[in-house]
Backbone atoms as SQL, in Angstrom:
CREATE TABLE atoms (id INTEGER PRIMARY KEY, chain TEXT, resi INTEGER, resn TEXT, atom TEXT, x REAL, y REAL, z REAL);
INSERT INTO atoms VALUES
  (1, 'A', 1, 'MET', 'N', 95.347, -128.173, 199.303),
  (2, 'A', 1, 'MET', 'CA', 95.108, -126.897, 199.963),
  (3, 'A', 1, 'MET', 'C', 96.027, -125.837, 199.338),
  (4, 'A', 2, 'ARG', 'N', 95.449, -124.721, 198.985),
  (5, 'A', 2, 'ARG', 'CA', 96.234, -123.647, 198.372),
  (6, 'A', 2, 'ARG', 'C', 96.950, -122.840, 199.447),
  (7, 'A', 3, 'THR', 'N', 98.171, -122.440, 199.112),
  (8, 'A', 3, 'THR', 'CA', 99.022, -121.718, 200.055),
  (9, 'A', 3, 'THR', 'C', 99.135, -120.255, 199.651),
  (10, 'A', 4, 'ILE', 'N', 98.990, -119.389, 200.646),
  (11, 'A', 4, 'ILE', 'CA', 99.128, -117.952, 200.441),
  (12, 'A', 4, 'ILE', 'C', 100.257, -117.440, 201.310),
  (13, 'A', 5, 'PHE', 'N', 101.177, -116.695, 200.710),
  (14, 'A', 5, 'PHE', 'CA', 102.216, -115.988, 201.464),
  (15, 'A', 5, 'PHE', 'C', 101.735, -114.555, 201.643),
  (16, 'A', 6, 'LEU', 'N', 101.597, -114.148, 202.887),
  (17, 'A', 6, 'LEU', 'CA', 101.088, -112.835, 203.244),
  (18, 'A', 6, 'LEU', 'C', 102.192, -112.015, 203.891),
  (19, 'A', 7, 'LEU', 'N', 102.496, -110.871, 203.313),
  (20, 'A', 7, 'LEU', 'CA', 103.499, -109.962, 203.869),
  (21, 'A', 7, 'LEU', 'C', 102.809, -108.667, 204.262),
  (22, 'A', 8, 'GLU', 'N', 102.608, -108.511, 205.573),
  (23, 'A', 8, 'GLU', 'CA', 101.886, -107.364, 206.139),
  (24, 'A', 8, 'GLU', 'C', 102.530, -107.022, 207.474),
  (25, 'A', 9, 'ASP', 'N', 102.967, -105.772, 207.633),
  (26, 'A', 9, 'ASP', 'CA', 103.662, -105.389, 208.865),
  (27, 'A', 9, 'ASP', 'C', 102.729, -105.062, 210.021),
  (28, 'A', 10, 'ASP', 'N', 101.487, -104.698, 209.733),
  (29, 'A', 10, 'ASP', 'CA', 100.541, -104.381, 210.798),
  (30, 'A', 10, 'ASP', 'C', 100.033, -105.686, 211.415),
  (31, 'A', 11, 'GLU', 'N', 100.396, -105.910, 212.669),
  (32, 'A', 11, 'GLU', 'CA', 100.086, -107.182, 213.326),
  (33, 'A', 11, 'GLU', 'C', 98.584, -107.465, 213.359),
  (34, 'A', 12, 'GLY', 'N', 97.770, -106.456, 213.628),
  (35, 'A', 12, 'GLY', 'CA', 96.330, -106.648, 213.681),
  (36, 'A', 12, 'GLY', 'C', 95.758, -107.090, 212.343),
  (37, 'A', 13, 'ILE', 'N', 96.154, -106.414, 211.278),
  (38, 'A', 13, 'ILE', 'CA', 95.683, -106.771, 209.937),
  (39, 'A', 13, 'ILE', 'C', 96.195, -108.153, 209.561),
  (40, 'A', 14, 'ARG', 'N', 97.461, -108.401, 209.849),
  (41, 'A', 14, 'ARG', 'CA', 98.064, -109.699, 209.531),
  (42, 'A', 14, 'ARG', 'C', 97.318, -110.829, 210.244),
  (43, 'A', 15, 'ASP', 'N', 97.038, -110.661, 211.542),
  (44, 'A', 15, 'ASP', 'CA', 96.342, -111.697, 212.306),
  (45, 'A', 15, 'ASP', 'C', 94.930, -111.934, 211.775),
  (46, 'A', 16, 'VAL', 'N', 94.202, -110.848, 211.502),
  (47, 'A', 16, 'VAL', 'CA', 92.841, -110.983, 210.977),
  (48, 'A', 16, 'VAL', 'C', 92.857, -111.703, 209.636),
  (49, 'A', 17, 'LEU', 'N', 93.756, -111.311, 208.752),
  (50, 'A', 17, 'LEU', 'CA', 93.832, -111.945, 207.436),
  (51, 'A', 17, 'LEU', 'C', 94.225, -113.417, 207.554),
  (52, 'A', 18, 'GLU', 'N', 95.143, -113.707, 208.437),
  (53, 'A', 18, 'GLU', 'CA', 95.568, -115.092, 208.606),
  (54, 'A', 18, 'GLU', 'C', 94.403, -115.950, 209.107),
  (55, 'A', 19, 'ILE', 'N', 93.664, -115.468, 210.093),
  (56, 'A', 19, 'ILE', 'CA', 92.507, -116.204, 210.618),
  (57, 'A', 19, 'ILE', 'C', 91.427, -116.340, 209.540),
  (58, 'A', 20, 'LEU', 'N', 91.114, -115.242, 208.869),
  (59, 'A', 20, 'LEU', 'CA', 90.096, -115.235, 207.842),
  (60, 'A', 20, 'LEU', 'C', 90.429, -116.203, 206.708),
  (61, 'A', 21, 'LEU', 'N', 91.639, -116.092, 206.185),
  (62, 'A', 21, 'LEU', 'CA', 92.021, -116.944, 205.054),
  (63, 'A', 21, 'LEU', 'C', 92.134, -118.407, 205.465),
  (64, 'A', 22, 'SER', 'N', 92.610, -118.669, 206.669),
  (65, 'A', 22, 'SER', 'CA', 92.670, -120.047, 207.172),
  (66, 'A', 22, 'SER', 'C', 91.274, -120.635, 207.295),
  (67, 'A', 23, 'SER', 'N', 90.328, -119.824, 207.764),
  (68, 'A', 23, 'SER', 'CA', 88.945, -120.309, 207.909),
  (69, 'A', 23, 'SER', 'C', 88.299, -120.582, 206.550),
  (70, 'A', 24, 'GLU', 'N', 88.853, -119.982, 205.492),
  (71, 'A', 24, 'GLU', 'CA', 88.364, -120.216, 204.130),
  (72, 'A', 24, 'GLU', 'C', 89.066, -121.410, 203.469),
  (73, 'A', 25, 'GLY', 'N', 89.938, -122.073, 204.215),
  (74, 'A', 25, 'GLY', 'CA', 90.589, -123.275, 203.706),
  (75, 'A', 25, 'GLY', 'C', 91.956, -123.067, 203.081),
  (76, 'A', 26, 'TYR', 'N', 92.521, -121.882, 203.229),
  (77, 'A', 26, 'TYR', 'CA', 93.853, -121.626, 202.700),
  (78, 'A', 26, 'TYR', 'C', 94.903, -121.897, 203.767),
  (79, 'A', 27, 'LEU', 'N', 96.059, -122.355, 203.349),
  (80, 'A', 27, 'LEU', 'CA', 97.215, -122.453, 204.236),
  (81, 'A', 27, 'LEU', 'C', 97.952, -121.124, 204.111),
  (82, 'A', 28, 'VAL', 'N', 98.107, -120.408, 205.220),
  (83, 'A', 28, 'VAL', 'CA', 98.680, -119.071, 205.181),
  (84, 'A', 28, 'VAL', 'C', 100.006, -119.053, 205.928),
  (85, 'A', 29, 'GLN', 'N', 101.027, -118.536, 205.258),
  (86, 'A', 29, 'GLN', 'CA', 102.292, -118.244, 205.917),
  (87, 'A', 29, 'GLN', 'C', 102.422, -116.732, 205.909),
  (88, 'A', 30, 'SER', 'N', 102.521, -116.152, 207.094),
  (89, 'A', 30, 'SER', 'CA', 102.571, -114.692, 207.156),
  (90, 'A', 30, 'SER', 'C', 103.927, -114.206, 207.630),
  (91, 'A', 31, 'PHE', 'N', 104.260, -113.013, 207.167),
  (92, 'A', 31, 'PHE', 'CA', 105.551, -112.398, 207.435),
  (93, 'A', 31, 'PHE', 'C', 105.327, -110.928, 207.763),
  (94, 'A', 32, 'ALA', 'N', 106.103, -110.402, 208.715),
  (95, 'A', 32, 'ALA', 'CA', 105.956, -109.011, 209.139),
  (96, 'A', 32, 'ALA', 'C', 106.921, -108.073, 208.428),
  (97, 'A', 33, 'SER', 'N', 107.921, -108.625, 207.761),
  (98, 'A', 33, 'SER', 'CA', 108.935, -107.793, 207.116),
  (99, 'A', 33, 'SER', 'C', 109.515, -108.523, 205.906),
  (100, 'A', 34, 'ILE', 'N', 110.192, -107.776, 205.076),
  (101, 'A', 34, 'ILE', 'CA', 110.874, -108.372, 203.924),
  (102, 'A', 34, 'ILE', 'C', 111.978, -109.298, 204.413),
  (103, 'A', 35, 'GLU', 'N', 112.655, -108.907, 205.478),
  (104, 'A', 35, 'GLU', 'CA', 113.705, -109.774, 206.034),
  (105, 'A', 35, 'GLU', 'C', 113.135, -111.132, 206.438),
  (106, 'A', 36, 'GLU', 'N', 112.002, -111.119, 207.137),
  (107, 'A', 36, 'GLU', 'CA', 111.338, -112.376, 207.516),
  (108, 'A', 36, 'GLU', 'C', 110.960, -113.171, 206.279),
  (109, 'A', 37, 'PHE', 'N', 110.396, -112.489, 205.298),
  (110, 'A', 37, 'PHE', 'CA', 109.995, -113.136, 204.052),
  (111, 'A', 37, 'PHE', 'C', 111.204, -113.764, 203.357),
  (112, 'A', 38, 'ASN', 'N', 112.316, -113.044, 203.306),
  (113, 'A', 38, 'ASN', 'CA', 113.515, -113.552, 202.642),
  (114, 'A', 38, 'ASN', 'C', 114.146, -114.721, 203.382),
  (115, 'A', 39, 'ASN', 'N', 113.838, -114.882, 204.658),
  (116, 'A', 39, 'ASN', 'CA', 114.365, -115.997, 205.452),
  (117, 'A', 39, 'ASN', 'C', 113.415, -117.188, 205.504),
  (118, 'A', 40, 'ARG', 'N', 112.374, -117.175, 204.689),
  (119, 'A', 40, 'ARG', 'CA', 111.401, -118.268, 204.667),
  (120, 'A', 40, 'ARG', 'C', 112.022, -119.538, 204.083),
  (121, 'A', 41, 'ASP', 'N', 111.310, -120.630, 204.234),
  (122, 'A', 41, 'ASP', 'CA', 111.698, -121.906, 203.626),
  (123, 'A', 41, 'ASP', 'C', 111.417, -121.797, 202.128),
  (124, 'A', 42, 'ILE', 'N', 112.448, -121.666, 201.333),
  (125, 'A', 42, 'ILE', 'CA', 112.254, -121.451, 199.891),
  (126, 'A', 42, 'ILE', 'C', 111.849, -122.725, 199.153),
  (127, 'A', 43, 'SER', 'N', 111.811, -123.859, 199.852),
  (128, 'A', 43, 'SER', 'CA', 111.342, -125.087, 199.203),
  (129, 'A', 43, 'SER', 'C', 109.816, -125.105, 199.096),
  (130, 'A', 44, 'VAL', 'N', 109.154, -124.198, 199.810),
  (131, 'A', 44, 'VAL', 'CA', 107.695, -124.096, 199.769),
  (132, 'A', 44, 'VAL', 'C', 107.319, -122.992, 198.786),
  (133, 'A', 45, 'SER', 'N', 106.468, -123.336, 197.831),
  (134, 'A', 45, 'SER', 'CA', 105.986, -122.341, 196.861),
  (135, 'A', 45, 'SER', 'C', 104.523, -122.048, 197.140),
  (136, 'A', 46, 'PRO', 'N', 104.152, -120.774, 197.122),
  (137, 'A', 46, 'PRO', 'CA', 102.744, -120.437, 197.341),
  (138, 'A', 46, 'PRO', 'C', 101.950, -120.512, 196.043),
  (139, 'A', 47, 'ASN', 'N', 100.645, -120.427, 196.187),
  (140, 'A', 47, 'ASN', 'CA', 99.760, -120.278, 195.037),
  (141, 'A', 47, 'ASN', 'C', 99.427, -118.811, 194.807),
  (142, 'A', 48, 'LEU', 'N', 99.730, -117.976, 195.835),
  (143, 'A', 48, 'LEU', 'CA', 99.431, -116.554, 195.765),
  (144, 'A', 48, 'LEU', 'C', 100.313, -115.792, 196.741),
  (145, 'A', 49, 'TYR', 'N', 100.800, -114.643, 196.301),
  (146, 'A', 49, 'TYR', 'CA', 101.499, -113.698, 197.176),
  (147, 'A', 49, 'TYR', 'C', 100.565, -112.521, 197.434),
  (148, 'A', 50, 'ILE', 'N', 100.500, -112.081, 198.700),
  (149, 'A', 50, 'ILE', 'CA', 99.805, -110.845, 199.037),
  (150, 'A', 50, 'ILE', 'C', 100.811, -109.959, 199.762),
  (151, 'A', 51, 'PHE', 'N', 101.117, -108.794, 199.181),
  (152, 'A', 51, 'PHE', 'CA', 102.115, -107.884, 199.741),
  (153, 'A', 51, 'PHE', 'C', 101.504, -106.530, 200.065),
  (154, 'A', 52, 'ASP', 'N', 101.791, -106.047, 201.264),
  (155, 'A', 52, 'ASP', 'CA', 101.494, -104.665, 201.601),
  (156, 'A', 52, 'ASP', 'C', 102.549, -103.806, 200.908),
  (157, 'A', 53, 'VAL', 'N', 102.242, -102.569, 200.631),
  (158, 'A', 53, 'VAL', 'CA', 103.200, -101.685, 199.963),
  (159, 'A', 53, 'VAL', 'C', 104.242, -101.154, 200.942),
  (160, 'A', 54, 'MET', 'N', 103.770, -100.527, 202.020),
  (161, 'A', 54, 'MET', 'CA', 104.695, -99.882, 202.956),
  (162, 'A', 54, 'MET', 'C', 105.070, -100.852, 204.069),
  (163, 'A', 55, 'LEU', 'N', 106.348, -101.251, 204.063),
  (164, 'A', 55, 'LEU', 'CA', 106.867, -102.195, 205.047),
  (165, 'A', 55, 'LEU', 'C', 108.019, -101.546, 205.806),
  (166, 'A', 56, 'PRO', 'N', 108.321, -102.035, 206.995),
  (167, 'A', 56, 'PRO', 'CA', 109.352, -101.376, 207.800),
  (168, 'A', 56, 'PRO', 'C', 110.748, -101.425, 207.172),
  (169, 'A', 57, 'ASP', 'N', 110.987, -102.394, 206.306),
  (170, 'A', 57, 'ASP', 'CA', 112.327, -102.538, 205.730),
  (171, 'A', 57, 'ASP', 'C', 112.329, -102.529, 204.207),
  (172, 'A', 58, 'GLY', 'N', 111.319, -101.896, 203.626),
  (173, 'A', 58, 'GLY', 'CA', 111.301, -101.810, 202.174),
  (174, 'A', 58, 'GLY', 'C', 109.895, -101.665, 201.637),
  (175, 'A', 59, 'SER', 'N', 109.760, -101.999, 200.373),
  (176, 'A', 59, 'SER', 'CA', 108.495, -101.807, 199.670),
  (177, 'A', 59, 'SER', 'C', 107.994, -103.124, 199.091),
  (178, 'A', 60, 'GLY', 'N', 106.707, -103.378, 199.282),
  (179, 'A', 60, 'GLY', 'CA', 106.093, -104.538, 198.662),
  (180, 'A', 60, 'GLY', 'C', 106.099, -104.446, 197.149),
  (181, 'A', 61, 'ILE', 'N', 106.137, -103.231, 196.625),
  (182, 'A', 61, 'ILE', 'CA', 106.212, -103.032, 195.173),
  (183, 'A', 61, 'ILE', 'C', 107.556, -103.523, 194.645),
  (184, 'A', 62, 'ASP', 'N', 108.628, -103.163, 195.333),
  (185, 'A', 62, 'ASP', 'CA', 109.957, -103.631, 194.922),
  (186, 'A', 62, 'ASP', 'C', 110.060, -105.150, 195.040),
  (187, 'A', 63, 'LEU', 'N', 109.457, -105.703, 196.099),
  (188, 'A', 63, 'LEU', 'CA', 109.479, -107.151, 196.280),
  (189, 'A', 63, 'LEU', 'C', 108.676, -107.827, 195.165),
  (190, 'A', 64, 'CYS', 'N', 107.552, -107.254, 194.807),
  (191, 'A', 64, 'CYS', 'CA', 106.749, -107.763, 193.693),
  (192, 'A', 64, 'CYS', 'C', 107.593, -107.807, 192.417),
  (193, 'A', 65, 'LYS', 'N', 108.311, -106.745, 192.171),
  (194, 'A', 65, 'LYS', 'CA', 109.169, -106.657, 190.979),
  (195, 'A', 65, 'LYS', 'C', 110.224, -107.770, 190.998),
  (196, 'A', 66, 'GLU', 'N', 110.825, -107.992, 192.156),
  (197, 'A', 66, 'GLU', 'CA', 111.839, -109.056, 192.294),
  (198, 'A', 66, 'GLU', 'C', 111.220, -110.440, 192.085),
  (199, 'A', 67, 'ILE', 'N', 110.064, -110.659, 192.682),
  (200, 'A', 67, 'ILE', 'CA', 109.377, -111.951, 192.550),
  (201, 'A', 67, 'ILE', 'C', 109.079, -112.234, 191.078),
  (202, 'A', 68, 'LYS', 'N', 108.627, -111.223, 190.364),
  (203, 'A', 68, 'LYS', 'CA', 108.246, -111.404, 188.965),
  (204, 'A', 68, 'LYS', 'C', 109.455, -111.619, 188.039),
  (205, 'A', 69, 'LYS', 'N', 110.648, -111.280, 188.497),
  (206, 'A', 69, 'LYS', 'CA', 111.853, -111.522, 187.698),
  (207, 'A', 69, 'LYS', 'C', 112.220, -113.000, 187.674),
  (208, 'A', 70, 'ASN', 'N', 111.794, -113.741, 188.700),
  (209, 'A', 70, 'ASN', 'CA', 112.140, -115.150, 188.826),
  (210, 'A', 70, 'ASN', 'C', 111.149, -115.993, 188.025),
  (211, 'A', 71, 'PRO', 'N', 111.619, -116.733, 187.012),
  (212, 'A', 71, 'PRO', 'CA', 110.714, -117.525, 186.160),
  (213, 'A', 71, 'PRO', 'C', 109.911, -118.582, 186.933),
  (214, 'A', 72, 'THR', 'N', 110.386, -119.016, 188.091),
  (215, 'A', 72, 'THR', 'CA', 109.626, -120.000, 188.864),
  (216, 'A', 72, 'THR', 'C', 108.331, -119.408, 189.412),
  (217, 'A', 73, 'ASN', 'N', 108.210, -118.087, 189.394),
  (218, 'A', 73, 'ASN', 'CA', 107.008, -117.419, 189.875),
  (219, 'A', 73, 'ASN', 'C', 106.057, -116.980, 188.761),
  (220, 'A', 74, 'ASP', 'N', 106.342, -117.399, 187.544),
  (221, 'A', 74, 'ASP', 'CA', 105.549, -116.935, 186.399),
  (222, 'A', 74, 'ASP', 'C', 104.052, -117.179, 186.554),
  (223, 'A', 75, 'ASP', 'N', 103.668, -118.286, 187.149),
  (224, 'A', 75, 'ASP', 'CA', 102.251, -118.630, 187.264),
  (225, 'A', 75, 'ASP', 'C', 101.672, -118.310, 188.638),
  (226, 'A', 76, 'ILE', 'N', 102.430, -117.597, 189.472),
  (227, 'A', 76, 'ILE', 'CA', 101.967, -117.273, 190.815),
  (228, 'A', 76, 'ILE', 'C', 101.542, -115.804, 190.848),
  (229, 'A', 77, 'PRO', 'N', 100.252, -115.555, 191.071),
  (230, 'A', 77, 'PRO', 'CA', 99.783, -114.171, 191.092),
  (231, 'A', 77, 'PRO', 'C', 100.258, -113.415, 192.333),
  (232, 'A', 78, 'VAL', 'N', 100.406, -112.114, 192.161),
  (233, 'A', 78, 'VAL', 'CA', 100.752, -111.209, 193.254),
  (234, 'A', 78, 'VAL', 'C', 99.610, -110.214, 193.405),
  (235, 'A', 79, 'VAL', 'N', 99.132, -110.069, 194.636),
  (236, 'A', 79, 'VAL', 'CA', 98.116, -109.078, 194.958),
  (237, 'A', 79, 'VAL', 'C', 98.773, -108.057, 195.878),
  (238, 'A', 80, 'ILE', 'N', 98.621, -106.789, 195.554),
  (239, 'A', 80, 'ILE', 'CA', 99.184, -105.705, 196.356),
  (240, 'A', 80, 'ILE', 'C', 98.054, -105.058, 197.160),
  (241, 'A', 81, 'MET', 'N', 98.350, -104.767, 198.438),
  (242, 'A', 81, 'MET', 'CA', 97.403, -104.045, 199.292),
  (243, 'A', 81, 'MET', 'C', 98.054, -102.748, 199.736),
  (244, 'A', 82, 'SER', 'N', 97.244, -101.681, 199.796),
  (245, 'A', 82, 'SER', 'CA', 97.793, -100.414, 200.269),
  (246, 'A', 82, 'SER', 'C', 96.702, -99.442, 200.663),
  (247, 'A', 83, 'ALA', 'N', 97.012, -98.651, 201.660),
  (248, 'A', 83, 'ALA', 'CA', 96.133, -97.542, 202.043),
  (249, 'A', 83, 'ALA', 'C', 96.609, -96.249, 201.395),
  (250, 'A', 84, 'HIS', 'N', 97.805, -96.261, 200.802),
  (251, 'A', 84, 'HIS', 'CA', 98.412, -95.022, 200.310),
  (252, 'A', 84, 'HIS', 'C', 98.719, -95.024, 198.820),
  (253, 'A', 85, 'ALA', 'N', 98.993, -96.178, 198.253),
  (254, 'A', 85, 'ALA', 'CA', 99.343, -96.252, 196.831),
  (255, 'A', 85, 'ALA', 'C', 98.087, -96.509, 196.005),
  (256, 'A', 86, 'TYR', 'N', 98.230, -96.354, 194.696),
  (257, 'A', 86, 'TYR', 'CA', 97.137, -96.594, 193.774),
  (258, 'A', 86, 'TYR', 'C', 97.648, -97.485, 192.650),
  (259, 'A', 87, 'LEU', 'N', 96.775, -98.321, 192.110),
  (260, 'A', 87, 'LEU', 'CA', 97.158, -99.252, 191.062),
  (261, 'A', 87, 'LEU', 'C', 97.832, -98.541, 189.899),
  (262, 'A', 88, 'LYS', 'N', 97.300, -97.398, 189.497),
  (263, 'A', 88, 'LYS', 'CA', 97.881, -96.676, 188.349),
  (264, 'A', 88, 'LYS', 'C', 99.332, -96.274, 188.605),
  (265, 'A', 89, 'ASP', 'N', 99.703, -96.132, 189.884),
  (266, 'A', 89, 'ASP', 'CA', 101.069, -95.735, 190.231),
  (267, 'A', 89, 'ASP', 'C', 102.046, -96.902, 190.246),
  (268, 'A', 90, 'ILE', 'N', 101.527, -98.122, 190.390),
  (269, 'A', 90, 'ILE', 'CA', 102.436, -99.266, 190.515),
  (270, 'A', 90, 'ILE', 'C', 102.342, -100.251, 189.365),
  (271, 'A', 91, 'LYS', 'N', 101.315, -100.118, 188.538),
  (272, 'A', 91, 'LYS', 'CA', 101.055, -101.083, 187.460),
  (273, 'A', 91, 'LYS', 'C', 102.275, -101.279, 186.564),
  (274, 'A', 92, 'ASP', 'N', 102.969, -100.216, 186.213),
  (275, 'A', 92, 'ASP', 'CA', 104.125, -100.327, 185.327),
  (276, 'A', 92, 'ASP', 'C', 105.374, -100.831, 186.044),
  (277, 'A', 93, 'VAL', 'N', 105.374, -100.764, 187.370),
  (278, 'A', 93, 'VAL', 'CA', 106.560, -101.173, 188.136),
  (279, 'A', 93, 'VAL', 'C', 106.559, -102.672, 188.397),
  (280, 'A', 94, 'CYS', 'N', 105.420, -103.211, 188.854),
  (281, 'A', 94, 'CYS', 'CA', 105.427, -104.637, 189.190),
  (282, 'A', 94, 'CYS', 'C', 104.273, -105.422, 188.576),
  (283, 'A', 95, 'ASP', 'N', 103.293, -104.758, 187.978),
  (284, 'A', 95, 'ASP', 'CA', 102.178, -105.405, 187.298),
  (285, 'A', 95, 'ASP', 'C', 101.537, -106.520, 188.135),
  (286, 'A', 96, 'PRO', 'N', 100.927, -106.152, 189.270),
  (287, 'A', 96, 'PRO', 'CA', 100.290, -107.175, 190.103),
  (288, 'A', 96, 'PRO', 'C', 99.037, -107.745, 189.442),
  (289, 'A', 97, 'GLN', 'N', 98.660, -108.928, 189.857),
  (290, 'A', 97, 'GLN', 'CA', 97.425, -109.542, 189.372),
  (291, 'A', 97, 'GLN', 'C', 96.224, -108.704, 189.788),
  (292, 'A', 98, 'ASP', 'N', 96.297, -108.146, 191.007),
  (293, 'A', 98, 'ASP', 'CA', 95.202, -107.337, 191.513),
  (294, 'A', 98, 'ASP', 'C', 95.740, -106.366, 192.558),
  (295, 'A', 99, 'PHE', 'N', 94.887, -105.423, 192.918),
  (296, 'A', 99, 'PHE', 'CA', 95.237, -104.389, 193.884),
  (297, 'A', 99, 'PHE', 'C', 94.046, -104.207, 194.818),
  (298, 'A', 100, 'ILE', 'N', 94.297, -104.240, 196.120),
  (299, 'A', 100, 'ILE', 'CA', 93.237, -104.089, 197.114),
  (300, 'A', 100, 'ILE', 'C', 93.545, -102.859, 197.957),
  (301, 'A', 101, 'THR', 'N', 92.584, -101.953, 197.995),
  (302, 'A', 101, 'THR', 'CA', 92.740, -100.728, 198.761),
  (303, 'A', 101, 'THR', 'C', 92.345, -100.966, 200.208),
  (304, 'A', 102, 'LYS', 'N', 93.169, -100.472, 201.132),
  (305, 'A', 102, 'LYS', 'CA', 92.839, -100.511, 202.559),
  (306, 'A', 102, 'LYS', 'C', 92.159, -99.196, 202.923),
  (307, 'A', 103, 'PRO', 'N', 91.206, -99.204, 203.800),
  (308, 'A', 103, 'PRO', 'CA', 90.630, -100.394, 204.427),
  (309, 'A', 103, 'PRO', 'C', 89.794, -101.154, 203.398),
  (310, 'A', 104, 'PHE', 'N', 89.676, -102.444, 203.605),
  (311, 'A', 104, 'PHE', 'CA', 88.952, -103.283, 202.665),
  (312, 'A', 104, 'PHE', 'C', 87.754, -103.920, 203.353),
  (313, 'A', 105, 'GLU', 'N', 86.785, -104.276, 202.555),
  (314, 'A', 105, 'GLU', 'CA', 85.623, -105.016, 203.021),
  (315, 'A', 105, 'GLU', 'C', 85.967, -106.494, 202.886),
  (316, 'A', 106, 'ILE', 'N', 85.725, -107.285, 203.900),
  (317, 'A', 106, 'ILE', 'CA', 86.186, -108.677, 203.948),
  (318, 'A', 106, 'ILE', 'C', 85.676, -109.504, 202.772),
  (319, 'A', 107, 'ASN', 'N', 84.395, -109.410, 202.449),
  (320, 'A', 107, 'ASN', 'CA', 83.861, -110.206, 201.339),
  (321, 'A', 107, 'ASN', 'C', 84.488, -109.804, 200.010),
  (322, 'A', 108, 'HIS', 'N', 84.746, -108.514, 199.852),
  (323, 'A', 108, 'HIS', 'CA', 85.412, -108.022, 198.640),
  (324, 'A', 108, 'HIS', 'C', 86.832, -108.599, 198.559),
  (325, 'A', 109, 'LEU', 'N', 87.537, -108.592, 199.667),
  (326, 'A', 109, 'LEU', 'CA', 88.890, -109.145, 199.711),
  (327, 'A', 109, 'LEU', 'C', 88.882, -110.622, 199.333),
  (328, 'A', 110, 'LEU', 'N', 87.974, -111.393, 199.931),
  (329, 'A', 110, 'LEU', 'CA', 87.903, -112.827, 199.639),
  (330, 'A', 110, 'LEU', 'C', 87.576, -113.081, 198.172),
  (331, 'A', 111, 'GLU', 'N', 86.693, -112.276, 197.624),
  (332, 'A', 111, 'GLU', 'CA', 86.342, -112.402, 196.211),
  (333, 'A', 111, 'GLU', 'C', 87.553, -112.132, 195.321),
  (334, 'A', 112, 'ARG', 'N', 88.321, -111.106, 195.637),
  (335, 'A', 112, 'ARG', 'CA', 89.497, -110.753, 194.832),
  (336, 'A', 112, 'ARG', 'C', 90.573, -111.843, 194.924),
  (337, 'A', 113, 'ILE', 'N', 90.733, -112.419, 196.109),
  (338, 'A', 113, 'ILE', 'CA', 91.714, -113.496, 196.284),
  (339, 'A', 113, 'ILE', 'C', 91.288, -114.719, 195.480),
  (340, 'A', 114, 'LYS', 'N', 90.016, -115.060, 195.553),
  (341, 'A', 114, 'LYS', 'CA', 89.516, -116.199, 194.790),
  (342, 'A', 114, 'LYS', 'C', 89.716, -115.982, 193.292),
  (343, 'A', 115, 'LEU', 'N', 89.427, -114.776, 192.817),
  (344, 'A', 115, 'LEU', 'CA', 89.626, -114.462, 191.396),
  (345, 'A', 115, 'LEU', 'C', 91.105, -114.576, 191.008),
  (346, 'A', 116, 'ALA', 'N', 91.986, -114.107, 191.859),
  (347, 'A', 116, 'ALA', 'CA', 93.423, -114.183, 191.570),
  (348, 'A', 116, 'ALA', 'C', 93.899, -115.630, 191.489),
  (349, 'A', 117, 'LEU', 'N', 93.322, -116.485, 192.317),
  (350, 'A', 117, 'LEU', 'CA', 93.720, -117.890, 192.331),
  (351, 'A', 117, 'LEU', 'C', 93.097, -118.697, 191.199),
  (352, 'A', 118, 'ASP', 'N', 91.961, -118.238, 190.692),
  (353, 'A', 118, 'ASP', 'CA', 91.297, -118.958, 189.591),
  (354, 'A', 118, 'ASP', 'C', 91.784, -118.425, 188.290);
């Protein structure tokens, strides 16, 4: 079973994504803040990171940049979601595997996640 780490501060979006992705057969660990994410069990590695850009205690873009600095994450794709940022604005900062604009269409989101994992 593939594992997805989801960092999204909006509880409604986080819950919907967790239910949706779980129903698609993914194991999802979700986090509401960077602090929560940083306190995770680091012995567990995901197959995919999904980060929102605007978080209560920082930026998903900065976290993406940090994740990509660690060689253990070289083969783990990062997908960025945002209602306010644009791929052209963040591509040079963290170079995510993909970018999903909010609001998103569920089938489009699932397709993008599958592509990132394949």
